[in-house]
N, C-alpha and C positions, 0 to 999 in steps of 0.2 A: 328427628332431632326436633325436641322439646320447642313447643312456641317461645319461650325465654329464652333457650339456649340459642333458636334463632335470630331473635331482633337482637341478642349480643353480637353473633357473627357477623349479622349485617352493620353493626354500630361500629365494631372493631374494624373494619374493614372497610368503612366509608373515614374514619381517623386514619389509618396509615394511608390512606391515599391525601388528606390533607395535609401529615407530615411530611410525605413520600414531596408533595407540590410545594412545601416553603421550605424546604430540607440542602436545597441545592444551591442557596444564593452566595457560593463562595466567592466565584470571578467577580460579580461585581460589588464586592464589596470594596471598598477603597481607601478605610484607616487599618488595615489590620496587616499586624508582625507576629510574630510567634513569639512576643512577647505581651501583645498589644497594639492596639492602637491609641495616639496622643491624642489629645484634644487640639484641632486645629481649624480647617477650613471648613466651613459647611456647606453640604450638602453631600448625597451618595448616601451610602449603608455601612453599616458595622455589621457582623453576626455577633449571635450569641449560640451555644452548643449545648445539646441533650442529649446524652448517652444512657438508654435505659433500657428497661425490661416491655419491649412492646409485643411482645408472643408469651405463649406459653401461661401459666397457673396463676401469676401475677400480675398479666397483662391489663387488667381491668384498671388497677393503681395507677401504673405510669401512663395510660392514656388519658385518665382523668387529668395525673399531673400535668400532664404534655398541655390537655385542655386551657387550663386556668396559666401555663404560661403562654399559650398563642393567646390566651384573651386579655391578659395583662401588654404583652407587644402590640397586637392593636390597639390600646386604649390610649399607649406609649406613642403612637404613629399618627393616633388621630389626633393628639395634641401638642404633633409637631416634632417627635421622636427626639433622641437627648444626644446633646449639643450639636443640634442642626442636622443631624443623621437619622434616616429612619431607620428601624434596628429589624434584623432578619433571625428566622431561627433555624439553624444546622439539628438536624437529629440523626439518631442511626441507634439501631436494635442491641442492645448489648449480651443476647441469646444466655442470659444469668449466668456470664462468666466472666471473673477479674478479667483476664487475658484478652478477652472481646471488647469490656468496657474500655480498658487502657488502649488498647487499638484505635477507638473507635476515638477516643478521645485525644490521642496523639496526631490522627489524621486529622482532625478537627479543627486543631492550633496549628499543625504546621500545612495545610494545605488550604481551609477553611478560612483562617486568621481569626478565630474566634475572638472577644475580647472579653467572655467569662462562661463559665459554664453551669449546667445545674445539675444536680446530681440523682444518681440511678437509685432503684427500691432496696436493692442488697446491701449494707453494710458494709460484705468482704471485696465487693466491686467498687465502692467508695473509697475505701482504704488503698485500692489499684490507683484509683483515679485524683486523689488527695495527694500521692507523690509526685504525680503529673504536674498538678497545680504548684506544686513547691518548684520543680524542676523548670516551667517556664513560665514562670511567675504571670499565671492567669486565673483570678480569683475561683472560685470555686463555692456553689450553695448547696447547702442538705435542706431539701425539703422534703425530704422520705427518709434515708438513710439514716439514723439516726444514734449509730453504737456509739455509748460516751468515749469510749477509746481515741473517737475521731477528733475528739478535743480534746486531748489528753497525751497517751500515748504516742500518736503519730501527727501530731497539732503540730501544724504550718500557719503562718501568720494570715496564706492565701485561702484558708477555709474560714466558711463560715458556718451555722447552722440553726437552722429557723426551728427545725420539730422539736419537741420534746426526747430527750437522751433516756438510755436504756438504765438511767438514773433514775432521772425525774419519773419516768410513765409508773415500774410497779413500786416506786414510793408512795405514789398517790394511790395506787388501786388498794396498796395495803392499809395507806392510812383510811382510805373507807370501810374496806372489811373489817380495821380495827375497830370502827365507830359501831358496823352493824351486828358486833358480837358482847354479848357481856360476857364484862372485864373478867378473865380466868375461867373461862367454860376453855374445857381441851374440845379442839377439833383436829380432824385428819384430813390429810393436802396432797394430792396431786398432782404434779405439774406435765406440760403437753409441749412442745414446743419444737421448731427446727433445728435440725444438727450442725449449726454453723454458728460465730461467736456472736450473731447478734439475739439466739435463742438461749442459748447457754449463759450469757450476760443478765438480759434479762428475769431471768428464772432463779438465775444467783441474786440478782438485788431483789426481787420481790421476797424472796424467804429472809433477805437480812434486812428487810424492812421489817418483818413479820419477830424479827429477833429484836431488832432496836424499839417495836412498839412493847415489846414484851407479852406479844400474844402465845396462849397457850396449844404449842401447836406442835404434828408426828406430821412426817412426809413419811408418807405410805406405798407412793409408785411415782415415777420418773420416768414418763418417756419421749426420746427425742429424734423423730422419723427424721428423712433427707428434706430438704424443699423439695416442694413440688412431688413428693410422691403421690404416686396414681394407685400403691395398696397400703393404705394404713389400716387394716383388718387386726393386726395380730400386736400393734402395738395399742391399740383403742381396745381389746379384748382383754390385754392386759391390765391397762386401767380401770375397766370396768370392775372387773375381779376383784379388785382392791378397798373397792367402796370407800369412794373418799368420799367426806361433807363438800370440799370444795378441789374444783381443778383449777388449777390457773393459766394458761392457754397462751402462749405467746404466737400462734400460728397466726397469718391474714391473709386474706385475696380470697383466691379459690381453695387454698389451702383448710382455712378457716371454715369457709361455707362447707365444703367436703367434709371436716370433720364434724361439724355441728349434723349432719343429714343423718349421717351415717351412727352418731351417738343417739339420736332420737332412735333408730332404728331398734337401739337396742332399752330403749326406754331410760337412757342414763338421766336426763333432765328432771325425772320424778324424786329420783333419791339424791340427788348432788346438783350442787351449783356451783356451775361453770363460769369464769371470770376468763373475760376472750376482748379481744379488741376489735368490738364490735360497730363499725361505722356504718354512716349511711348506703351505700354503694352494696356493704353484705347485707344489711337489713332489706334494703330492697332487691335482693338477689335471693334472699332467703325466703320474703313472702310472709305466708301463714308458716313457714317453718322456722320462723323466727322462736329463740329460745325465750319466750316469756320468763320473767324470775330473776332470768341469769342477772350477770354484773358483766357491763360494755364499758369500756373504755376507748376512749378520741382525743386527737390530740388540737381539733384544730370544728366543732360541729358548729355549723353555718349559724343553724337554729339557737344557739347557745350563747353567740356573740352578739352584742347588742348596741351599732350602732350606724350612722347615714349610712358611711362607707360601705360598710357589708350590706347593707340593705341595697345598695345600689351594683355592686358585683352580683349577688345573687338573682337581681329583676335580671341584669346584662346577660350572666350565663345562662339563665332559663332561655331568655331570648335566643342565644345563639347557638346552645343544644338542645335545647327541648326538654332540659332536666334541672333540677338539684345539684349543686356543687357537691362534690366529696370533700372528706376532708384535704386527701392528694391536689385536690387544683384549689381550693382556699391558700395553701400553703406554698405550691406554685404559686397562684401571682401573688403572694403578698413576698417572696422570695426575690422575685423578679423587681417589685417597687423598691426593696432593699438595693440593689444591686444600682437601679435605674437611681436614687436619692444621694447614694454612694459617689454614683460616676459626675453628676451637677454639684456635688459638694467637693467633689475633688479638681473639675474643670477637666476632668481628662478620661480618657479610655483605659490609659496605663495601671495595669492589675497593682505595681509597688506603690503609687500613690493614692489609691483606692486601698488599701491596705493600712494606711498612715491614716485616714481622714475617718472612715467609718467604726472603726471600733469605741465603744462605748459612746455610738450615740444615736438617738430614739427617731429613728426613720417612721412617717407615718403611713402606716398600712392599711389593710382593710382589718386586721387583726385590732388594731389601734396602736397607738404608740408604745412601743415595748422596747428596752435598752438590749443594745449588743452589747454582751459585757466584754471588757476589753481586754478580761486576762484567759478569756479561753473563746471569745468569739461566738458563743452561745446566745443564741437571742431569749429575753426571762419570757419566755411562755408558761401559761399554764397547761396543766391537763386535768381533762374533764370526765368523772367518771359517774356511772347511775344504773339504776334500776333498767331491763329494758322491759319494755311496757307490754302488757298485756292485749291493746286493742293498735291497729294500726291509727298512725294523725290522718285524720281525712284531706288536712291541708296541704301535706308533702306525699303525692301519691298513696296513699292507705300505708306507707312503710312503718314500720315499731323501732319508734324511740325512744327516747330515756323518760322514766315518768321523773315529773317535777317535786321537788327541787334537785335538782344534780348537784353533785359535788365538786365544785371550781377547787384543784389543792392549786395553792400558790406556789408562784417561782422559789420563791427562800425558802420556802418548809422541804421541797423536796429536791433543788438542783446541791452539789457537792459545792461546799465554799471555793473560793477564787484561792485559798491555801493548797487546800486539795488539791485543787486542778492543777495548780504550780508543781506539787511535791510529785504528780504524774508523767506532766510535761516533757519531752527531751530537753 
């Protein structure tokens, strides 16, 4: 085992032990019921639930997101809790399967009496959990899964999405790319994405955005390997052979890191500009193998969000976990802030009351004051795009971040309109 792998394994084991230690508090919860606890007498505790992929190729995302949620809960409890009650986190591994995720969530609602859920990484699992949120009237906050269908085709008033979705993200990337390419210049494009709804929707959104921006492009190859595939050689070889000018990659976590390392062995980055979801965790894991000059996109890079609340969060996160926060930790923390603010505003842990007071508001979070749009419960978050630096940033552990200035795509330029959303909702 290489040193970096060994450190990752130790950190993973430590986090899982921490998750296990704080995840069994159902019997001590005083306010829970299958439909959520009502506000009432103070004292005791309430549970919130997280069913996500704590093992496997995308575990680093889930574990980091869990750390953000745990820190948010710790800060809430240090300030007296919510409505006079302490908050506990109940968690479980979904094994990257919708059936397991749904089973975990049902158990958390009926046995642990959670009053809110925080969503998984994979949108396929999020969709299964979303239906349970509607059935049991327990709100669910998606800070990682971002398929646009969650807020359109399968929308329920009990679901909220703080992460930029699969329409917003590829549109932002297409906007950035269109600015870099001389108008009218023909380019060739390849795509590489996991073979499920998120991958297909993200790729489709990217290509449609190029059409809308009148970019002169030709798709020369599209590959859709299975999520968490251990052998992508044949898929990558086919892409390399097509020699595209640009490759839009919708992979993430360990899958994106594996792609990058294998692509480098082909010399792929010398002739092709790869566009990928390169966040802090990926760049740290890749180290000197970070693809300098590639285009990266990120949903909430801590170093690009300048406000006192974010600065305090970064300082406290680093003190607690010994590292800087990933996007997933940042969004997990902010999602808990949204839930806590809405619960206080409702004066109750009841999920139905929360759904009536939270939409259309602008809860203060470490991301700033961003509105939760009433028509689809999508937080009006921007998307960040930039070129990966050739040199590591000495301030941030030598990690290769994006060169300044970064492109910050505003929400109103990349999101569906409410009229478009309503036409897609049930």
